[in-house]
C-alpha distance (Angstrom), angle and dihedral (degrees) to the residues before:
residue distance angle dihedral
S1 . . .
A2 3.80 . .
S3 3.80 92.6 .
S4 3.83 93.4 51.1
L5 3.82 90.2 48.5
E6 3.78 90.5 51.6
Q7 3.81 90.2 49.0
W8 3.81 91.7 49.3
V9 3.81 92.3 49.3
S10 3.79 91.0 48.1
Q11 3.80 93.9 49.9
T12 3.81 96.6 41.5
F13 3.78 101.9 40.8
A14 3.80 100.9 22.2
D15 3.79 89.0 -122.4
R16 3.81 91.7 -56.7
V17 3.82 119.1 116.2
W18 3.82 129.0 158.6
V19 3.78 125.0 -170.1
D20 3.81 125.4 168.7
V21 3.81 119.7 -178.7
A22 3.79 138.7 164.3
I23 3.82 113.8 -135.9
E24 3.79 119.3 -162.7
R25 3.80 93.1 -159.1
L26 3.80 118.2 15.6
S27 3.80 111.7 -165.1
L28 3.81 118.6 -167.7
P29 3.82 127.4 168.0
G30 3.79 110.2 -85.0
V31 3.83 94.0 -0.3
V32 3.80 125.8 111.2
P33 3.85 107.3 -110.2
G34 3.79 119.1 -114.0
W35 3.79 144.6 136.9
A36 3.82 118.8 -65.5
N37 3.78 144.5 168.5
V38 3.80 111.4 -135.6
A39 3.79 125.4 -165.0
L40 3.81 115.9 -170.4
E41 3.78 125.7 -164.6
L42 3.80 132.1 175.7
T43 3.77 108.5 -149.7
D44 3.79 134.9 149.8
E45 3.81 90.1 2.1
R46 3.80 92.3 -58.6
W47 3.79 132.7 108.6
V48 3.79 107.9 -133.3
F49 3.82 119.1 -164.3
D50 3.80 116.9 -165.3
V51 3.80 106.7 -166.1
T52 3.79 126.1 -171.0
G53 3.78 108.5 -178.9
E54 3.76 151.2 136.5
R55 3.81 95.7 -104.2
I56 3.80 102.1 21.1
Q57 3.76 131.7 32.1
G58 3.77 131.1 170.6
E59 3.79 141.3 49.7
V60 3.80 132.3 -47.9
S61 3.82 120.6 -170.8
L62 3.82 122.1 -166.4
P63 3.82 128.9 -177.6
A64 3.81 110.2 -106.9
R65 3.80 89.1 -140.4
A66 3.79 111.3 52.1
Q67 3.80 91.0 -163.9
S68 3.80 89.6 66.1
R69 3.83 89.4 72.3
Q70 3.79 90.2 -147.9
A71 3.77 115.5 159.7
V72 3.79 125.5 -86.7
L73 3.81 106.9 -124.7
V74 3.81 119.3 -151.7
D75 3.81 120.7 -178.3
L76 3.81 112.7 170.3
E77 3.77 137.1 170.5
H78 3.79 93.0 -154.4
L79 3.79 138.9 -1.9
Y80 3.82 130.5 -176.5
L81 3.83 114.9 -155.7
L82 3.79 126.6 -158.4
T83 3.80 116.9 -114.0
S84 3.80 121.7 -129.8
E85 3.78 115.9 -93.4
A86 3.80 115.9 -109.7
Q87 3.80 109.0 -104.7
T88 3.77 131.1 -159.9
E89 3.79 120.4 -107.9
D90 3.81 93.5 -104.4
A91 3.82 95.7 45.6
P92 3.82 110.5 131.1
V93 3.79 119.9 -111.3
A94 3.80 112.3 -118.1
P95 3.83 114.2 -119.5
P96 3.81 116.2 -107.2
N97 3.79 123.5 -97.9
L98 3.81 105.7 -106.5
S99 3.81 97.0 -167.3
D100 3.79 115.5 149.7
P101 3.84 107.5 -98.1
R102 3.81 89.7 -154.7
E103 3.81 87.2 72.7
A104 3.81 94.3 50.6
T105 3.79 123.9 114.9
P106 3.81 117.9 -126.1
L107 3.80 118.1 -116.0
T108 3.77 135.1 -146.3
L109 3.80 111.8 -172.2
L110 3.79 132.3 -179.9
V111 3.82 122.3 176.1
E112 3.79 121.0 175.5
S113 3.83 94.9 -162.0
L114 3.80 119.7 18.2
F115 3.82 121.2 -175.7
W116 3.80 128.0 -169.0
G117 3.77 111.5 -174.4
D118 3.82 106.5 -59.0
L119 3.81 91.7 -15.2
A120 3.80 120.8 103.8
L121 3.81 100.7 -151.2
G122 3.80 95.1 177.1
A123 3.79 126.0 -162.1
T124 3.81 113.6 12.3
R125 3.79 131.8 -170.1
V126 3.80 130.2 -179.7
E127 3.82 124.5 -179.5
T128 3.82 124.5 -176.6
H129 3.80 135.4 165.4
L130 3.80 138.3 -174.4
A131 3.81 119.5 -82.3
N132 3.80 132.2 -175.3
E133 3.81 94.5 -96.9
G134 3.81 100.1 26.3
L135 3.79 136.1 -57.2
E136 3.78 131.6 -13.0
I137 3.82 113.2 -148.3
E138 3.78 102.2 -148.1
L139 3.77 97.1 179.5
I140 3.79 144.4 2.0
D141 3.79 110.2 -178.1
I142 3.81 123.9 172.6
D143 3.80 117.9 173.6
G144 3.79 118.7 176.6
P145 3.78 145.3 122.2
D146 3.84 94.4 -86.2
L147 3.82 102.5 33.6
R148 3.78 142.8 27.5
L149 3.79 116.0 -169.4
Q150 3.79 130.0 170.3
A151 3.79 118.0 174.3
R152 3.78 145.5 145.7
G153 3.77 133.6 -168.9
R154 3.76 146.9 127.7
W155 3.79 143.2 -106.4
V156 3.81 108.5 -144.6
N157 3.77 144.9 139.9
I158 3.80 111.4 -95.4
A159 3.82 127.5 -145.6
D160 3.82 95.5 -73.3
G161 3.80 91.8 49.9
T162 3.81 97.6 -107.7
P163 3.82 120.1 127.7
E164 3.80 119.1 -108.8
S165 3.79 135.2 -179.9
V166 3.80 121.2 -144.0
M167 3.80 123.9 -168.5
T168 3.81 132.8 177.8
G169 3.77 125.3 179.6
R170 3.79 151.6 90.6
L171 3.80 131.0 -83.3
S172 3.78 125.9 -169.0
S173 3.77 129.3 177.3
G174 3.76 136.7 -179.7
N175 3.78 89.4 -161.4
F176 3.80 103.6 54.0
N177 3.80 96.4 160.5
K178 3.80 95.0 53.3
L179 3.80 89.1 47.5
I180 3.81 93.0 53.8
R181 3.82 92.5 45.8
A182 3.79 90.6 52.0
T183 3.82 89.8 58.7
G184 3.82 92.1 53.4
Y185 3.82 93.4 -113.0
Q186 3.80 133.2 115.1
A187 3.81 118.6 -139.2
G188 3.80 98.3 -167.5
L189 3.81 91.4 -131.9
Q190 3.78 142.1 68.2
A191 3.80 123.6 -130.2
R192 3.77 135.9 176.5
Q193 3.81 97.8 -147.5
A194 3.82 134.1 19.4
T195 3.80 132.7 -173.8
L196 3.81 124.8 -175.8
D197 3.80 128.3 -175.0
F198 3.78 113.1 -167.6
D199 3.79 141.7 -178.7
L200 3.81 104.0 179.2
N201 3.77 144.1 152.7
W202 3.81 133.5 -169.4
P203 3.81 138.8 172.6
G204 3.80 119.4 -89.5
T205 3.78 132.2 15.1
P206 3.83 126.2 -19.3
L207 3.82 86.8 -99.9
D208 3.84 90.7 60.3
F209 3.81 91.9 75.0
S210 3.81 109.9 145.6
L211 3.81 133.0 159.6
F212 3.79 88.5 -134.6
R213 3.82 95.4 66.7
L214 3.80 104.9 30.1
E215 3.80 125.4 131.1
G216 3.79 123.2 -166.5
G217 3.79 139.7 37.8
L218 3.80 132.3 -38.4
D219 3.83 122.3 -172.4
F220 3.78 118.9 -174.1
I221 3.80 141.8 179.6
L222 3.80 125.2 -168.7
R223 3.80 121.5 -170.9
G224 3.79 133.8 -161.1
G225 3.78 113.6 -3.8
N226 3.76 149.4 107.1
I227 3.78 141.5 -118.6
P228 3.81 109.3 -128.1
Q229 3.79 120.6 -140.0
A230 3.80 91.6 -130.7
S231 3.80 119.1 95.7
A232 3.78 119.0 -95.0
G233 3.80 92.6 -108.2
A234 3.76 131.1 -131.3
G235 3.79 97.2 -41.9
R236 3.78 122.8 101.8
L237 3.81 112.4 -91.6
L238 3.77 119.6 -125.7
G239 3.79 83.4 -124.8
L240 3.80 99.2 -160.7
V241 3.82 91.3 108.7
S242 3.80 129.6 14.0
F243 3.79 94.2 -121.2
S244 3.81 91.3 166.9
A245 3.81 106.2 43.8
L246 3.83 98.8 43.0
P247 3.83 96.8 57.4
R248 3.80 90.6 45.2
R249 3.81 89.0 56.4
L250 3.81 92.3 47.4
M251 3.79 90.0 49.9
L252 3.78 88.1 56.1
D253 3.80 95.9 45.9
F254 3.79 98.1 40.3
R255 3.76 103.0 21.7
D256 3.80 94.3 155.0
V257 3.81 88.2 62.8
F258 3.79 101.9 37.1
S259 3.81 101.4 28.6
S260 3.81 92.4 110.5
G261 3.80 92.7 54.4
F262 3.80 135.8 -85.4
Q263 3.80 108.8 -69.8
F264 3.81 119.7 178.1
D265 3.78 134.7 -167.0
G266 3.78 94.3 -157.4
I267 3.80 146.2 -13.3
E268 3.78 120.5 -158.1
G269 3.77 138.5 162.6
R270 3.78 147.7 112.1
F271 3.77 135.4 -100.0
E272 3.79 124.9 -157.6
M273 3.81 110.0 -152.5
R274 3.82 117.0 -154.0
D275 3.82 133.0 151.7
G276 3.77 93.9 -14.8
Q277 3.84 92.9 -48.5
A278 3.82 124.3 113.6
T279 3.80 110.1 -160.0
T280 3.79 129.1 -174.3
E281 3.80 129.9 -172.2
G282 3.79 91.5 -161.9
I283 3.78 137.8 -7.9
K284 3.79 110.5 -175.8
I285 3.81 122.7 -154.2
A286 3.80 111.4 -167.8
S287 3.80 115.7 -163.1
P288 3.82 133.4 162.2
A289 3.81 89.8 -106.7
A290 3.80 102.7 41.7
V291 3.79 148.4 -12.0
I292 3.80 114.1 -117.7
T293 3.81 123.1 -163.6
L294 3.80 120.5 -167.8
T295 3.82 126.7 -166.1
G296 3.78 134.1 170.5
T297 3.78 142.3 60.9
T298 3.78 138.9 -50.6
D299 3.80 116.2 -155.7
M300 3.81 104.1 -141.0
I301 3.81 93.0 -171.2
A302 3.81 99.6 46.9
R303 3.84 89.1 31.0
S304 3.76 94.4 -133.9
Y305 3.82 140.1 127.9
D306 3.80 134.8 -122.6
Q307 3.80 101.6 172.5
S308 3.79 141.7 136.7
V309 3.79 126.7 -143.8
L310 3.80 129.8 -159.0
V311 3.82 116.4 -161.6
E312 3.81 117.5 -164.6
P313 3.81 124.6 176.7
G314 3.78 124.4 -121.2
L315 3.80 118.7 -78.9
G316 3.81 113.1 -62.6
S317 3.79 95.2 3.4
T318 3.78 140.4 91.8
L319 3.79 135.4 -141.4
P320 3.82 107.8 -104.0
V321 3.78 110.7 -138.9
I322 3.82 105.4 173.3
G323 3.78 103.1 130.1
G324 3.80 91.8 12.0
L325 3.81 139.2 80.8
A326 3.78 90.3 68.2
G327 3.77 98.7 86.2
G328 3.79 100.7 87.4
P329 3.81 145.9 20.1
V330 3.80 113.8 -43.8
G331 3.77 131.3 -163.4
A332 3.78 129.9 -158.6
A333 3.81 93.4 -76.5
A334 3.79 91.5 53.9
G335 3.79 91.0 49.1
L336 3.80 91.7 52.7
L337 3.78 90.7 46.7
L338 3.80 91.9 53.4
Q339 3.82 90.5 48.1
S340 3.81 90.5 51.5
L341 3.79 90.3 51.5
F342 3.80 90.1 52.8
D343 3.82 91.5 47.5
R344 3.80 95.1 50.1
P345 3.84 124.2 12.7
L346 3.78 102.2 -126.0
K347 3.78 126.2 179.6
G348 3.77 97.8 -116.7
V349 3.80 149.6 -76.7
S350 3.80 126.3 -46.1
E351 3.80 92.7 -161.8
A352 3.78 139.2 -4.5
R353 3.79 130.8 -161.9
Y354 3.78 125.5 -151.1
S355 3.77 136.2 -177.0
I356 3.81 122.5 -140.3
T357 3.79 114.7 -157.0
G358 3.78 138.1 152.4
P359 3.82 134.5 47.5
W360 3.78 125.5 -23.6
S361 3.78 91.0 -117.2
E362 3.83 93.7 57.5
P363 3.81 112.8 11.4
L364 3.81 119.9 -173.7
I365 3.80 111.2 -130.7
E366 3.81 112.3 -170.4
L367 3.78 132.3 177.6
V368 3.81 105.7 -124.4
D369 3.81 104.1 168.0
A370 3.81 140.0 6.8
R371 3.78 139.2 -177.6
I372 3.80 114.3 -140.1
A373 3.79 116.3 -141.0
P374 3.85 116.0 -122.2
D375 3.80 116.9 -97.1
T376 3.80 109.0 -90.8
D377 3.84 92.2 -155.7
L378 3.81 101.9 98.1
D379 3.83 93.6 -159.6
S380 3.78 92.9 56.6
A381 3.80 99.1 32.5
P382 3.83 112.8 110.9
D383 3.78 113.0 -114.5
N384 3.80 96.9 -143.7
G385 3.77 100.6 112.0
E386 3.78 92.7 -114.0
G387 3.79 122.3 141.1
D388 3.76 128.7 -149.6
E389 3.79 118.6 -17.6
T390 3.78 114.0 -117.7
M391 3.77 131.0 -160.2
D392 3.80 97.7 -148.8
D393 3.79 135.7 166.6
G394 3.82 91.7 -91.2
Q395 3.80 91.1 61.4
M396 3.78 91.4 48.4
E397 3.78 96.9 62.3
G398 3.77 110.4 130.5
S399 3.81 92.8 18.2
D400 3.80 123.4 122.0
R401 3.78 106.8 -116.6
D402 3.78 122.0 -154.5
I403 3.80 94.0 -140.6
E404 3.76 137.1 3.6
Q405 3.78 109.7 -83.4
P406 3.83 116.4 -126.5
P407 3.82 117.6 -135.7
L408 3.79 109.6 -90.2
E409 3.80 128.4 -159.5
P410 3.83 113.5 -132.4
S411 3.76 116.4 -111.4
A412 3.80 112.9 -97.4
A413 3.78 90.5 -138.2
A414 3.82 96.4 51.0
P415 3.83 125.4 81.0
P416 3.82 118.1 -118.0
P417 3.81 115.5 -85.6
S418 3.75 116.4 -90.1
Q419 3.76 117.0 -109.4
S420 3.78 121.7 -119.8
P421 3.80 112.7 -121.3
């Protein structure tokens, strides 16, 4: 047993042990393998590892008696962590580790230079201490060229006796795409700068973090980027928003506006995560061509969407649709809009509403409502005092609709729809 081994070591070597070995390929959990020289010493009832290696260098000190619950001390010059493997969209989510946090050992960690795949995370510090029901995470601080993270939290047993991790903090990165790739996900977009504020909890250990079982709030801001037309690839999508399919549909409907690609100045919003559902009251995508607002729910368990999208053109402009709006599924509103365009050649659309439903892998994006901009030709414009023409639910009575239309709030900037006589 461990206790008898400790007793034998103590009696035989008087608590003094030296081991020095060269290892051609040192493999540690979560660490990139590489050569290393390892010196091991048992002194003052602690195992002290002095490692000089390609992927890890520094000192690790462990209590010789695990029952003492003394802290593990890690002081490293550099450390290279393995990235998560890219997983397919239908890959199962591993169950959380339900180990009792009251049996955990506290950790104090200092790393001068931490690397995670292509990311240079820089100086890293983690401080934890024992709490009544587990571990209190006093501080997680990462400060480097590719990432800034400040967080605190805890890993404890909750009222029903199950372990839970809680984390609150802020993350910012000037290399958003490398960060997402390191997690094994695909975001479906590219951004220059990202900031996330989070207050989240999930079952299991702090290492069991997964979007699929989060509870809490997530605020995010992305700056300066684009959404490529190409598919997201083989990696697992973040799934919260269909950042690939929606721009492809807009490029079909309004190709004169989006033909050069979907560039954006910023994306910001908030998700509330509860019971496997991620709900947003408004994610705003600001681009030179249009402002897009998304509301609704993402089912993280079924991996499906139930969302609505409002597309509004840039200030003082409209979305030209001549030759467009025929590239994807259309409902009754879209059919009436097309008929109106044939009846009277208008300049474009002042707003369009879409629904997003179906699975992440193949979402259905359908035009469900649109507001036609008034004719800018003064000779042909009707002098009846009416504003924009709207294809609303009242005009769609008796029409066959491709899908059930979700309730939509009218835009605050648009006038109410005109009434048919």
